[in-house]
N, C-alpha and C positions, 0 to 999 in steps of 0.2 A: 497382435494388438499392442505390443510393447511400444512405448514412446508415442502413444496416441492419447489424446484427450477427447473423450466422447461425452456429449451432453445427452442425457436421457430424460425426456419429459414424461410425466405420468409415473415418476419413479417411486412413489410412495407405496404402491401395492401392485399386485397382479403381474401382468406381463412386463410392465416397466421395471418393477423391483427385480423380477427374475432376470431380465436383460442386464440390468446394472450389475447384479451379482456375477453373472456369467462373464461379462466384459471385464470386471475387476479381476476375476480369477484367471482370465487370459492375459493379464498384465496391463490393461488399459487404466489410465487415470479417468475416473468417471465423475462428471458433474451431475448430481441428482437434482431434478427440478420437479417441484410439486407445490401444492398449496398448504400441506400439513407438515409443520416443522417436526412434530413428534414422530410421525411415521418416517420422515426422511432420516432422522437420527437413527432410527431402528435399522433401516436399510443400510445406511452408511456403516453402522457397526458390523454388519455382516459382510462388508466389502474389504475387510482386512487392511484398513488404512489407505485404500486406494480410491476413496470417494469422499466427496464433501457435498453437502446439501445446500441448495439455494431455494428459499421459499419464494415462489412466484406463480402468478396466474398467467398462463401463456395466451389468454385471450386479451390481455392488457399490454399493448405495445411497449410502453415504458418499462414494464417489468421484464419483458423479453430482452429489451436493450440492456437492462441491468445484468441479466444473465450472461449476455455476450461480453459485456465490459468486464465482468468478474472473471469469466473464463480466460479472456485474453490477458488480464492482469496477472493471472497465475502462470503466464509464460508460454502459451501455445494457442494455436488455432483450434477450432473444434470441428468435429464431425457430428452430425446430428441424426437422431432417430427419435421416433415418438411412439408412445403406446397409450392406449385408452385405459384409464384406471377407474 
C-alpha cells in the first residue's frame, strides 16, 4: 500500500472507518470522505498522520468532483473503495 493514495467514502464510521485505519496502517495515504466533519477528524486521528478528511456528500456530483480535485492537488491519482456507513 505504500505510495498509494486511496479515497475511502463512508469513512466516518463502521466499515469505512475500519478500512481507512487498516489502509493507513499498511502505509497508504488515505483521503477520508463523509458528511460528518467531527467523525472524520476522529478517524483521521486514529490513522497516525496518514489520512485527511474531506467533508462531502457523495450523492452530490459537485462535491465528488471537489474530492477528486483535492486528492489530485495533493499530488497523486486515487484508487477508490466505498463503504456504507
